[in-house]
C-alpha positions as CSV (number, residue, x, y, z in Angstrom):
1,X,0.2,-0.2,0.0
2,X,1.3,3.1,-1.2
3,X,1.6,5.8,1.9
4,X,3.5,8.9,0.5
5,X,5.7,10.4,-2.0
6,X,8.6,11.9,-0.2
7,X,8.7,16.3,-0.6
8,X,11.8,16.7,2.0
9,X,13.8,14.9,4.3
10,X,15.3,16.2,7.5
11,X,18.5,14.7,9.2
12,X,18.3,14.9,13.0
13,X,21.4,14.3,14.9
14,X,21.6,11.7,17.0
15,X,18.2,10.4,15.8
16,X,17.8,9.6,12.1
17,X,16.0,11.1,9.2
18,X,12.4,12.1,9.4
19,X,10.5,12.0,6.0
20,X,7.9,14.3,4.7
21,X,5.1,13.9,4.4
22,X,5.1,10.9,6.4
23,X,1.8,8.4,7.4
24,X,-1.2,9.9,5.8
25,X,-3.9,10.6,9.1
26,X,-6.9,9.4,6.7
27,X,-5.3,5.9,6.1
28,X,-8.0,3.9,6.2
29,X,-9.1,2.2,9.1
30,X,-8.2,-1.4,8.2
31,X,-4.6,-0.4,8.1
32,X,-2.5,0.1,11.0
33,X,1.0,1.7,10.7
34,X,3.3,1.2,13.7
35,X,6.9,1.4,15.0
36,X,8.8,-1.5,13.8
37,X,6.6,-1.4,10.5
38,X,8.2,-2.8,7.3
39,X,8.1,-0.1,4.4
40,X,9.7,0.0,0.9
41,X,11.4,3.1,-0.5
42,X,11.1,3.0,-4.2
43,X,13.7,5.4,-5.3
44,X,13.3,7.4,-8.4
45,X,16.4,5.9,-10.3
46,X,14.6,2.4,-9.9
47,X,16.1,0.9,-6.7
48,X,14.1,-0.2,-3.8
49,X,15.3,-0.3,-0.5
50,X,13.5,-2.7,2.3
51,X,13.4,-1.2,5.9
52,X,11.6,-0.1,8.8
53,X,9.6,2.4,10.7
54,X,12.3,3.5,13.5
55,X,10.2,5.8,15.4
56,X,6.7,7.4,14.9
57,X,7.2,11.5,15.9
58,X,4.6,12.8,18.3
59,X,4.2,16.1,17.6
60,X,1.7,18.6,19.6
61,X,0.4,21.4,17.6
62,X,-0.4,24.0,20.7
63,X,-4.3,24.6,19.8
64,X,-3.8,24.5,15.8
65,X,-5.2,21.6,13.8
66,X,-2.6,18.7,13.3
67,X,-1.1,18.1,9.9
68,X,-2.5,15.8,7.5
69,X,0.3,13.1,8.2
70,X,2.4,11.7,11.1
71,X,6.1,12.1,10.8
72,X,8.5,9.0,11.2
73,X,11.8,8.3,11.7
74,X,13.8,5.8,9.6
75,X,16.9,3.7,10.8
76,X,19.8,6.0,12.0
77,X,21.8,4.1,8.9
78,X,20.3,6.3,6.7
79,X,21.4,9.7,5.8
80,X,19.5,12.8,4.1
81,X,21.7,12.1,1.1
82,X,20.3,8.4,0.7
83,X,16.8,9.4,0.3
84,X,16.2,11.6,-2.5
85,X,13.0,13.9,-2.9
86,X,10.4,11.7,-4.8
87,X,11.2,8.7,-3.4
88,X,7.7,6.4,-3.0
89,X,7.0,4.8,0.6
90,X,5.1,1.7,0.5
91,X,3.7,-0.2,3.7
92,X,4.5,-3.9,3.3
93,X,1.7,-5.7,4.6
94,X,1.5,-7.7,7.8
95,X,5.3,-7.2,8.1
96,X,7.2,-6.2,11.3
97,X,11.0,-5.8,11.8
98,X,11.7,-8.5,13.9
99,X,14.8,-6.4,15.9
100,X,12.1,-3.7,16.2
101,X,9.6,-6.1,17.3
102,X,12.1,-7.4,20.2
103,X,12.7,-4.1,21.2
104,X,9.0,-2.7,21.4
């Protein structure tokens, strides 16, 4: 299931990369996206990278309405230069990263 197309990437020192947009808030109720969920990054050059959601970012907006998507972090091994603008993010159905599952 396609989640989004990357418009920007922010690298946070000591934490990893946050991709924008992230997980759409209007994702259907029968689909759940969680920490450790396996995703596939389809880069514009045709390469695919299998990885997982490292963390879900919980951002509070003082009194304003929340954004249309939920930010998440990729594993720390990724650098901003690894994830080009235009990369498509796909949720891999019914898969969870085992290492994330063990630490959750």
